[in-house]
N, C-alpha and C positions, 0 to 999 in steps of 0.2 A: 735376499729377496725370497720370500716364500710363495709358492704357487700351490694351487689345489687342483688335483685331478679327481673327477668324479669316481674313477675306478681305482686309483692308486693312493688317494689321500694327499697329505701334505708332502711337498717336494721342494728342494732347493732349486734355484735356477739351473745349476749344473746337472742335477738329477733329471730335471724336466728336459733339458736339451739332450741328454743321453737317451731318455725314453723316446723322444722325437726321432733321433737318429736310428734307434732300433726299429721303430714303427716304419720308417721309410725304407730301411734296408731289408725289412721283412718281405716286402713285395717291390723290389727295385724296378720292375718293368712297368709299374703303374705311374701315372702322372699325379703330381701333388701341387696343392696350393697352400701356402703358408699365409694365414690371415691373422691380423691383429686388430682388435676393436675395443673401444671403451664406451661405457654408458654410465650414467650417474642418476642418483635419486636423492632428494633432500628429505631427511628424516630427523626429527628431534634436535634441531639446532645445528646439525652438521650435514655435510654432503658425502655420500658414500659413492665411491668410484670403483667400478669393476673393469679390469682390463683382461681380455681373453686372448689366448693364442690358440688358433684352430689349425689343425693339420688335416686338410681335406684330401682324402685319397679319391680322386675323381671317379665317380661311378661306383665307388665301393665303401662309402661311409667316411667318417671323420673321427677325430679324437681332439679333445680340447683341455686346456688348463687355464686357470684364472687366478688373479690376485686381487685383493681388496685393499683399498686405500681410503682413509677418511680424511676429510679436510673441514675446516670451519665452514659454516653455511655460506655458500656462494649464491646470492639472490639473483644475480644477473645471469640470464640464459647465455648471453655472449661469453661471459667469463667461464661458465661451466663447459661450453662447447670448446673453447680454446684450451682449457685445462684437460679435457678429455683427449683432444687431439695431441697435446703435448705428452700425455702419459703413453698414448699409443706409439708416438714417434720414439720416445725413450726406450720402450721395450722392443720396438722394431729394430732400433739401432743395435741393441744388445744381441738380439737373435741373429741379425745379419752378420755381426762381428763373429759370433760363435760359429755360424755356418762357414764363413770365410776361413777361419782358423782350423776347421775340421775337414776342409777340402770339399765342402758342399756349397761353394759360392754360387753355383748355377741355380740354387733354390731361391726364388725371388719372394720377397715379402710384400703383401698387399695390406694397405691400411684401410679399414672400414670406418667411415665417419658417420656419426649419428645426426646427419642433416639431410634435408630433402627439399624438393621443389614445392611441396605442400606444407603449410604450417609456418610457424614463427622463425624457423631456422633458415628459410630460403635466402635471406639477405646475407647470410654468413658463408654460403657455399664457396664463392670465389676465393675468399680469404683463407679458409681452412684447407681447401683443395690445393691452393697455392703453397701453403706451409708444407703439406705432405709431398707434393710433386717436387718442390724446391729442396726437400730433404732426400730425394732420390727414390721415393717409393711410388707405387701405383696407388691411386686413390679411388675408392668406391663410395658412392653416396646412396641413400635410400632410393629405390627399394632394393638395390643390390648389396647394401651394407649390412648383411645379416650377421656379420661378426659382432657389430655393435648393437644393432636393433633387435636381435633375437638371442644370441648366445650370452653376451655380457648382460643384457637387460634382464635375463632370467634370474641372475644372481644379485641384482640390486635391490630386490624387494624383500 
């Protein structure tokens, strides 16, 4: 899996995780949030999905990485939201496993879902939040889901 860092360029998953560990150990007294979110955009007969890993050093900025995945055109909003959530859960599981293996199991991963109480996605909230919580992660929805609605969204266009 290839990820892109706006500052470091293309990285493998292993290089990304090593960079995240260096960032966290650079200021070990700080508190961190690890956030994963996915957003999508339909363009030219296909759907572009962006999944982002955000390492938020609380009160002191953040660093992020993202990967791009294209899929045949998914016309149904329901299908897109479920696929976005599944991509976030897949990457979240990989990150959690990596943290556990490197002795950083205390770092919890939060999944940001691109759904909210306003708009067409409100009917999907219970289902996708249930998917995330049932997988062992903390779920955030709009307006708190900036991992999906701001960071990932920035790279879908």
